[in-house]
C-alpha positions as CSV (number, residue, x, y, z in Angstrom):
1,M,16.1,-4.0,1.7
2,T,16.3,-2.9,5.3
3,R,13.3,-2.2,7.5
4,E,14.1,1.5,7.4
5,E,14.1,1.5,3.6
6,L,10.8,-0.3,3.5
7,I,9.2,2.1,5.9
8,L,10.1,5.0,3.5
9,D,7.5,3.4,1.2
10,C,4.8,3.5,3.8
11,R,2.3,6.2,4.6
12,Y,1.2,5.2,8.1
13,Y,3.6,2.6,9.5
14,N,6.8,3.9,11.1
15,G,8.1,0.7,12.6
16,E,6.0,0.7,15.8
17,D,5.0,-2.5,17.5
18,E,1.5,-1.2,18.1
19,V,-0.8,1.2,16.4
20,P,0.0,4.7,17.7
21,D,-2.8,6.3,19.7
22,S,-2.4,9.5,17.6
23,L,-3.4,7.7,14.4
24,P,-7.1,8.2,13.5
25,A,-9.1,5.0,13.9
26,G,-9.8,4.8,10.2
27,D,-6.1,4.9,9.3
28,A,-5.2,2.1,11.7
29,I,-6.1,-0.6,9.2
30,F,-3.7,0.9,6.7
31,W,-1.0,1.0,9.4
32,D,-1.5,-2.7,9.9
33,Y,-1.5,-3.6,6.2
34,E,1.8,-1.7,5.8
35,R,3.2,-3.4,8.9
36,V,2.3,-6.8,7.5
37,W,3.8,-5.9,4.1
38,T,7.0,-4.8,5.7
39,G,7.2,-8.0,7.6
40,W,6.5,-10.2,4.6
41,V,9.3,-8.4,2.6
42,L,11.8,-8.8,5.5
43,E,10.9,-12.5,6.0
44,G,11.0,-13.3,2.3
45,S,7.5,-14.6,2.6
46,D,6.0,-16.4,-0.4
47,K,2.7,-14.7,0.4
48,L,4.0,-11.5,-1.1
49,Q,4.9,-13.0,-4.4
50,K,1.6,-15.1,-4.5
51,N,-0.4,-11.9,-4.1
52,I,1.6,-10.1,-6.7
53,D,1.2,-13.0,-9.2
54,H,-2.5,-13.4,-8.5
55,Y,-3.5,-9.7,-8.8
56,S,-1.2,-9.2,-11.7
57,E,-2.8,-12.1,-13.6
58,A,-6.4,-11.6,-12.5
59,Y,-6.6,-7.9,-12.7
60,D,-3.4,-6.7,-14.5
61,L,-2.4,-4.8,-11.4
62,P,0.8,-3.3,-12.8
63,T,-1.2,-1.6,-15.5
64,L,-4.3,-0.9,-13.4
65,L,-2.3,1.4,-11.0
66,P,0.6,3.7,-12.0
67,D,4.1,2.7,-10.9
68,N,5.0,6.2,-9.9
69,D,2.6,6.8,-7.0
70,G,5.2,5.8,-4.4
71,T,3.6,2.4,-3.5
72,P,5.5,-0.8,-4.3
73,L,3.7,-3.4,-6.3
74,G,3.7,-5.9,-3.4
75,L,2.0,-3.5,-1.1
76,K,-0.6,-2.7,-3.8
77,A,-1.3,-6.4,-4.2
78,L,-1.7,-6.7,-0.4
79,L,-4.1,-3.8,-0.4
80,F,-6.1,-5.4,-3.3
81,N,-6.2,-8.6,-1.3
82,R,-7.7,-6.8,1.7
83,Y,-10.1,-4.8,-0.6
84,E,-11.3,-8.1,-2.0
85,Y,-11.7,-9.6,1.4
86,W,-13.7,-6.8,2.9
87,N,-15.9,-6.4,-0.3
88,C,-16.5,-10.2,-0.6
89,Y,-16.0,-10.4,-4.3
90,M,-18.3,-13.2,-5.5
91,G,-18.0,-12.8,-9.3
92,G,-19.4,-10.3,-11.8
93,S,-17.4,-7.9,-13.9
94,I,-13.7,-8.1,-13.3
95,D,-13.3,-4.7,-14.9
96,R,-15.9,-3.1,-12.6
97,Y,-14.4,-4.8,-9.6
98,A,-10.9,-3.6,-10.6
99,Q,-12.2,-0.1,-11.1
100,G,-13.8,-0.2,-7.6
101,F,-10.4,-1.1,-6.1
102,K,-8.7,1.6,-8.1
103,E,-11.1,4.2,-6.8
104,W,-10.8,3.0,-3.2
105,Y,-7.0,2.9,-3.5
106,F,-6.8,6.5,-4.7
107,E,-9.5,7.9,-2.5
108,Q,-8.9,6.1,0.7
109,Y,-5.2,5.4,0.6
110,V,-3.1,7.5,-1.8
111,A,-5.1,10.8,-1.5
112,C,-4.9,10.9,2.3
113,T,-1.2,11.2,2.8
114,K,2.2,10.8,1.1
115,T,4.7,8.1,1.7
116,H,7.5,8.8,4.1
117,R,9.9,8.9,1.1
118,Q,7.7,11.5,-0.7
119,L,7.5,13.6,2.5
120,L,11.3,13.4,3.0
121,N,12.0,14.3,-0.7
122,Q,9.6,17.2,-0.4
123,Q,11.3,18.4,2.8
124,Q,14.7,18.1,1.3
125,A,13.6,20.0,-1.8
126,G,12.2,22.7,0.5
127,D,15.5,22.8,2.5
128,T,17.6,23.3,-0.6
129,H,15.5,26.3,-1.7
130,A,15.7,28.0,1.7
């Protein structure tokens, strides 16, 4: 995949070298996660596959989140990794923890904006009906 193709699957990152000043402060962290994910894919980093394997095995990530929400599995795994880091998972119910990530993912990431691909498709659909 090219950088431009990967960026289509992002919601905040547009290929910039630095966080845009126009981006609200709370969204800057998502911009950075998408930037890291894009870099990992382009570099062929084993970190990406390790995250996918871990979160698929530990939390059944492919089943936990739908595959039609516009976010690639590798980016979901990176987001889960960051959720785990910031929430300092120390044990307890895996199901409850996975549910917490799912709620955070939909409320804080997916619900806030669409991927560039979704916006482009929406725009193109609107253009064809004009």
